[in-house]
MIKEKOL-311696 format. One record per residue (C-alpha): residue in three letters; x, y, z; residue number from 1. Coordinates in nm, 3 decimals. Each point is the difference from the previous one (the first is absolute). Layout:
<pts>
<'ALA',<X,Y,Z>,NUM>
...
</pts>
This chain:
<pts>
<'MET',<0.000,0.000,0.000>,1>
<'PRO',<0.149,0.340,-0.097>,2>
<'GLY',<0.121,0.221,0.279>,3>
<'ARG',<-0.129,0.346,0.085>,4>
<'ALA',<0.289,0.176,-0.177>,5>
<'SER',<-0.060,-0.181,-0.330>,6>
<'GLN',<-0.374,0.060,0.027>,7>
<'LEU',<0.061,0.370,0.056>,8>
<'ARG',<0.235,0.022,-0.301>,9>
<'ARG',<-0.259,-0.175,-0.218>,10>
<'ARG',<-0.273,0.240,0.104>,11>
<'LEU',<0.224,0.301,-0.059>,12>
<'ARG',<0.093,-0.113,-0.351>,13>
<'ALA',<-0.369,-0.021,-0.079>,14>
<'ARG',<-0.074,0.339,0.158>,15>
<'PRO',<0.247,0.270,-0.115>,16>
<'HIS',<-0.180,0.259,0.213>,17>
<'ASP',<0.086,-0.192,0.315>,18>
<'GLN',<0.360,-0.035,-0.118>,19>
<'ARG',<0.023,0.377,-0.030>,20>
<'ARG',<-0.153,0.049,0.344>,21>
<'LEU',<0.247,-0.249,0.143>,22>
<'GLN',<0.296,0.190,-0.143>,23>
<'GLU',<-0.136,0.330,0.128>,24>
<'ASN',<-0.048,-0.147,0.345>,25>
<'HIS',<0.359,-0.126,0.006>,26>
<'LEU',<0.128,0.353,-0.063>,27>
<'GLU',<-0.175,0.130,0.311>,28>
<'PRO',<0.186,0.007,0.335>,29>
<'CYS',<-0.080,-0.244,0.277>,30>
<'GLU',<-0.269,0.134,0.233>,31>
<'PHE',<0.186,-0.108,0.312>,32>
<'PRO',<0.108,0.318,0.183>,33>
<'GLY',<0.362,0.087,-0.066>,34>
<'CYS',<0.048,-0.260,-0.275>,35>
<'ASP',<0.110,0.133,-0.341>,36>
<'GLU',<0.008,-0.337,-0.177>,37>
<'ARG',<-0.228,-0.060,-0.296>,38>
<'ARG',<-0.304,-0.219,0.044>,39>
<'GLU',<0.038,-0.369,-0.070>,40>
<'VAL',<0.027,-0.094,-0.368>,41>
<'ASN',<-0.278,-0.211,-0.157>,42>
<'SER',<-0.234,0.090,0.282>,43>
<'PHE',<-0.270,0.254,0.076>,44>
<'SER',<0.125,0.024,0.357>,45>
<'LYS',<0.065,0.347,0.139>,46>
<'LEU',<0.307,-0.130,0.182>,47>
<'CYS',<0.353,-0.084,-0.110>,48>
<'ARG',<0.110,-0.362,-0.001>,49>
<'LEU',<0.155,0.019,0.349>,50>
<'HIS',<-0.303,0.148,0.172>,51>
<'LYS',<-0.246,-0.216,-0.193>,52>
<'THR',<0.190,-0.313,0.101>,53>
<'ARG',<0.013,0.120,0.360>,54>
<'HIS',<-0.374,0.067,-0.004>,55>
<'GLN',<-0.075,-0.344,-0.145>,56>
<'LEU',<0.217,-0.170,0.261>,57>
<'THR',<-0.094,0.190,0.314>,58>
<'GLY',<-0.327,0.173,-0.086>,59>
<'SER',<0.168,0.339,0.042>,60>
<'ALA',<0.226,0.195,-0.233>,61>
<'TRP',<0.134,0.173,0.311>,62>
<'HIS',<0.117,-0.309,0.184>,63>
<'LYS',<0.342,-0.151,-0.059>,64>
<'PRO',<0.016,-0.355,0.143>,65>
<'LEU',<0.201,-0.012,0.320>,66>
<'PRO',<0.353,-0.136,-0.059>,67>
<'GLN',<0.086,-0.336,0.153>,68>
<'SER',<0.289,0.156,0.192>,69>
<'ALA',<-0.240,0.230,0.188>,70>
<'LEU',<-0.247,-0.282,0.063>,71>
<'LYS',<0.276,-0.226,0.129>,72>
<'SER',<0.120,0.261,0.249>,73>
<'ALA',<-0.355,0.079,0.117>,74>
<'ARG',<-0.085,-0.367,0.030>,75>
<'SER',<0.291,-0.052,0.238>,76>
<'LEU',<-0.152,0.260,0.231>,77>
<'ALA',<-0.346,-0.152,-0.050>,78>
<'ARG',<0.127,-0.349,0.083>,79>
<'ASP',<0.158,0.117,0.326>,80>
<'PHE',<-0.321,0.177,0.096>,81>
<'VAL',<-0.234,-0.291,-0.079>,82>
<'GLU',<0.221,-0.242,0.191>,83>
<'ALA',<0.028,0.235,0.300>,84>
<'HIS',<-0.377,0.055,0.010>,85>
<'SER',<-0.116,-0.347,-0.094>,86>
<'ASP',<-0.242,0.002,0.295>,87>
<'HIS',<-0.181,0.313,-0.118>,88>
<'LYS',<-0.370,-0.065,-0.055>,89>
<'GLY',<-0.011,0.214,-0.314>,90>
<'LEU',<0.285,-0.184,-0.169>,91>
<'GLN',<-0.149,-0.335,0.098>,92>
<'ALA',<-0.335,0.105,-0.150>,93>
<'ALA',<0.178,0.110,-0.319>,94>
<'LEU',<0.166,-0.341,-0.030>,95>
<'ARG',<-0.337,-0.172,0.045>,96>
<'LEU',<-0.156,0.211,-0.273>,97>
<'LEU',<0.286,-0.071,-0.240>,98>
<'GLY',<-0.026,-0.371,0.082>,99>
<'ILE',<-0.370,-0.008,-0.087>,100>
<'MET',<0.064,0.197,-0.319>,101>
<'PHE',<0.263,-0.242,-0.128>,102>
<'VAL',<-0.171,-0.321,0.113>,103>
<'SER',<-0.349,0.103,-0.105>,104>
<'PRO',<0.011,0.302,-0.234>,105>
<'ARG',<-0.368,-0.051,-0.082>,106>
<'SER',<-0.072,0.129,0.351>,107>
<'TYR',<0.098,0.349,-0.116>,108>
<'PHE',<-0.002,0.006,-0.380>,109>
<'GLN',<-0.254,-0.092,-0.267>,110>
<'ASP',<0.191,0.060,-0.324>,111>
<'VAL',<0.145,-0.330,-0.122>,112>
<'ARG',<0.316,0.171,-0.125>,113>
<'VAL',<0.070,0.140,0.344>,114>
<'ILE',<-0.061,-0.336,0.167>,115>
<'VAL',<0.233,-0.176,-0.245>,116>
<'ALA',<0.272,0.264,0.049>,117>
<'VAL',<-0.011,-0.039,0.379>,118>
<'GLU',<0.007,-0.379,-0.024>,119>
<'THR',<0.287,0.014,-0.250>,120>
<'ALA',<0.203,0.223,0.231>,121>
<'ARG',<-0.070,-0.233,0.292>,122>
<'ASN',<0.108,-0.311,-0.192>,123>
<'LYS',<0.299,0.161,-0.168>,124>
<'HIS',<0.149,0.169,0.304>,125>
<'ALA',<-0.122,-0.237,0.275>,126>
<'HIS',<-0.098,0.310,0.191>,127>
<'ASP',<0.139,0.064,0.343>,128>
<'LEU',<-0.257,0.244,0.133>,129>
<'GLN',<0.254,0.184,0.213>,130>
<'HIS',<0.206,0.070,-0.312>,131>
<'VAL',<-0.307,0.146,-0.170>,132>
<'LEU',<-0.065,0.222,0.302>,133>
<'GLU',<0.364,0.110,0.003>,134>
<'ARG',<-0.015,0.096,-0.369>,135>
<'LEU',<-0.319,0.198,0.058>,136>
<'LEU',<0.145,0.178,0.301>,137>
<'ALA',<0.314,0.081,-0.199>,138>
<'VAL',<-0.212,0.189,-0.253>,139>
<'TYR',<-0.155,0.207,0.277>,140>
<'VAL',<0.339,0.061,0.160>,141>
<'ILE',<0.124,0.150,-0.328>,142>
<'ARG',<-0.321,0.201,-0.027>,143>
<'HIS',<0.059,0.137,0.351>,144>
<'LEU',<0.369,0.079,-0.048>,145>
<'LYS',<-0.021,0.126,-0.360>,146>
<'PRO',<-0.352,0.126,-0.083>,147>
<'ALA',<0.117,0.107,-0.346>,148>
<'ALA',<0.067,-0.365,-0.090>,149>
<'ILE',<-0.373,-0.080,0.002>,150>
<'THR',<-0.192,0.312,-0.093>,151>
<'ASP',<-0.346,-0.125,-0.091>,152>
<'ASP',<-0.256,-0.269,0.079>,153>
<'ASP',<0.066,-0.191,-0.323>,154>
<'GLY',<0.369,-0.025,0.084>,155>
<'LEU',<-0.079,-0.131,0.347>,156>
<'THR',<-0.249,-0.248,-0.145>,157>
<'PHE',<0.268,-0.134,-0.236>,158>
<'GLU',<0.267,-0.036,0.269>,159>
<'VAL',<-0.241,-0.172,0.242>,160>
<'TYR',<-0.116,-0.233,-0.277>,161>
<'ARG',<0.361,-0.078,-0.096>,162>
<'ALA',<0.092,-0.069,0.363>,163>
<'THR',<-0.298,-0.232,0.042>,164>
<'LEU',<0.038,-0.191,-0.327>,165>
<'PRO',<0.370,0.023,-0.096>,166>
<'GLY',<0.086,-0.088,-0.357>,167>
<'GLN',<-0.358,0.055,-0.117>,168>
<'ASN',<0.052,0.325,-0.196>,169>
<'ARG',<-0.151,-0.144,-0.319>,170>
<'ASN',<-0.337,-0.064,0.156>,171>
<'PRO',<-0.301,0.187,-0.138>,172>
<'VAL',<-0.056,0.349,0.137>,173>
<'LYS',<-0.308,-0.128,0.184>,174>
<'VAL',<0.220,-0.220,0.218>,175>
<'ARG',<0.207,0.299,0.110>,176>
<'GLU',<-0.313,0.210,0.050>,177>
<'ALA',<-0.158,-0.272,0.215>,178>
<'VAL',<0.289,-0.120,0.215>,179>
<'GLY',<0.167,0.337,0.066>,180>
<'PRO',<-0.308,0.188,0.126>,181>
<'PHE',<-0.113,-0.302,0.203>,182>
<'ILE',<0.328,-0.013,0.192>,183>
<'ILE',<0.010,0.379,0.040>,184>
<'GLU',<-0.352,0.013,0.140>,185>
<'ALA',<0.051,-0.299,0.231>,186>
<'LEU',<0.355,0.066,0.123>,187>
<'GLY',<0.096,0.351,-0.112>,188>
<'LEU',<-0.058,0.173,0.333>,189>
<'LEU',<0.184,-0.271,0.194>,190>
<'LEU',<0.294,0.008,-0.244>,191>
<'THR',<0.017,0.381,0.011>,192>
<'ARG',<0.019,0.000,0.380>,193>
<'ALA',<0.244,-0.292,0.008>,194>
<'ALA',<0.230,0.171,-0.253>,195>
<'ARG',<0.000,0.319,0.205>,196>
<'ARG',<0.076,-0.197,0.317>,197>
<'ALA',<0.273,-0.205,-0.169>,198>
<'CYS',<0.177,0.312,-0.122>,199>
<'HIS',<-0.033,0.162,0.343>,200>
<'GLU',<0.148,-0.305,0.173>,201>
<'GLN',<0.289,-0.010,-0.243>,202>
<'GLN',<0.083,0.360,0.089>,203>
<'GLN',<-0.029,-0.066,0.373>,204>
<'GLN',<0.227,-0.302,0.020>,205>
<'PRO',<0.225,-0.201,-0.235>,206>
<'ASN',<-0.173,-0.331,0.066>,207>
<'PRO',<-0.381,0.037,0.003>,208>
<'SER',<-0.039,-0.378,0.024>,209>
<'THR',<0.087,0.020,0.369>,210>
<'ARG',<-0.330,0.173,0.074>,211>
<'ARG',<-0.325,-0.188,0.040>,212>
<'SER',<-0.340,0.113,-0.119>,213>
<'ARG',<-0.237,0.192,0.224>,214>
<'ASN',<-0.280,0.021,-0.259>,215>
<'VAL',<0.054,0.375,-0.031>,216>
<'PHE',<-0.010,0.050,-0.377>,217>
</pts>
C-alpha cells in the first residue's frame, strides 16, 4: 500500500494549483516564535521541519524532550527519596494505583490501543513499579528545579507518558493523551509535593536517605 508521501505527490501532480500553494507555503517562515526557518517542504504545515517533528512527537512545538542525562541525574535523587520514604502512605497508594493499571488496564482505560500499549510495556519491561514511580518523580524534580524545561501542559503530558511507558514513543497520539493525563490527574499533586520535598532534603543534608517519612508532603 502506498505511503502518505507518495499519495501526496500523486495528488499534487494531478492538481497543479495545490502544487503552487505548496511551494508558496514553503517560502513562508515557520510560525514558531523566534524561528526564521522556512516551513517544511512538501507540506501545508505552518511549522518548519524541526518544530513540526517536535509537535508530532510531544504534542507541543514548544517542548524539547528532556535529555537522558538530566533524567538520569534527577532519577538518582528520586530513587533516594522513594527509598527513604517507602513507608509514606501517599507513595504506597501511588504504587497500588500503578500496579492496578499495569495488571488490569481495563480498570482505567477503554480504548483498545491504550490497553494494548500498557500491556506491551508491562510485558516488555517486566515493570518494577518502584522504577516507574522513580521515573515519574524524576520528571517532576526537573520541573521543580528547571521550570523552563517543561513549559506547557502538553510537554508535561509527554514526559509523564514517556516515564510511564518507556520505549513507546511510536504509539498513537491517543495513547499519550490517555495515559499522560490519567497519571497527572491521579498522582500529579503527590508528585509535585514529593519533588519539592526531595529537592529541599537534598539542600538540607547530603544524604536524604537517612531521614524517614513523617507523611508531611
